[in-house]
C-alpha positions, 0 to 999 in steps of 0.5 A, spaced: 290 410 212 288 411 220 285 406 224 278 410 224 278 409 217 280 402 217 274 401 222 269 405 217 272 400 211 271 394 215 264 396 217 262 397 210 264 390 209 259 388 215 254 392 212 254 388 205 254 382 209 248 384 213 245 385 206 247 379 203 244 375 209 238 378 210 236 378 202 238 371 201 234 369 208 228 373 205 228 369 198 229 363 201 223 364 206 218 367 201 221 363 195 225 365 189 219 366 185 217 372 189 224 375 189 224 375 182 217 378 182 215 385 181 213 385 188 206 389 187 203 385 192 203 385 199 209 383 202 209 377 207 212 378 214 218 374 215 219 369 221 224 366 225 231 367 223 229 371 216 225 376 220 231 377 225 236 378 220 232 383 216 231 387 223 238 386 224 240 390 218 234 395 219 238 396 226 245 397 223 242 402 217 239 406 223 246 407 226 251 406 220 250 413 218 251 416 224 258 412 225 260 414 218 259 422 220 263 421 226 269 418 223 269 423 217 268 429 223 274 426 226 278 425 220 276 432 217 278 435 223 284 432 224 282 430 231 284 422 231 286 420 238 286 414 243 279 416 244 277 416 237 280 409 236 277 406 241 270 409 239 271 406 232 274 400 235 268 399 240 263 400 234 265 395 229 267 390 234 260 391 237 256 391 231 260 385 229 258 381 235 251 384 234 249 380 228 250 373 230 247 375 237 240 378 233 240 372 228 240 367 234 235 370 238 239 372 244 235 378 248 239 381 253 246 380 251 244 383 244 241 389 247 248 390 252 252 389 245 248 395 242 249 400 247 257 398 247 256 400 239 252 406 241 258 408 246 263 408 241 259 413 236 259 417 242 266 417 243 267 419 236 263 425 237 267 427 243 273 426 240 271 430 234 270 436 238 274 435 245 280 439 242 275 445 241 273 444 248 279 447 251 278 453 247 272 455 251 
């Protein structure tokens, strides 16, 4: 398995961790009776760490599909390289660091770490087309 695919697998585990933390903290705050209900009534907003975990999950889900696509583009094209390995590693590492930063409410550093993950995706996308640019 390539490093990029290993980072994709690790990111899938991280996604699962996001889901578990967000859902359990929401259940704890809203009550398990609400969790077991049909949820037809208006959803009470989450506050504190539960709200931050929900927003962190939403943020992860916004970037994860692009990361998945970028890894598959690199892999399908056979363009694994140092650039793609660094990109995949940066994305996963930054997203791993991002979760506790967001959950604990750290503002500026959290945004910097988000940008590192974004740069990782850009590196993967560049790696997927970089060999083709030499033919232009």
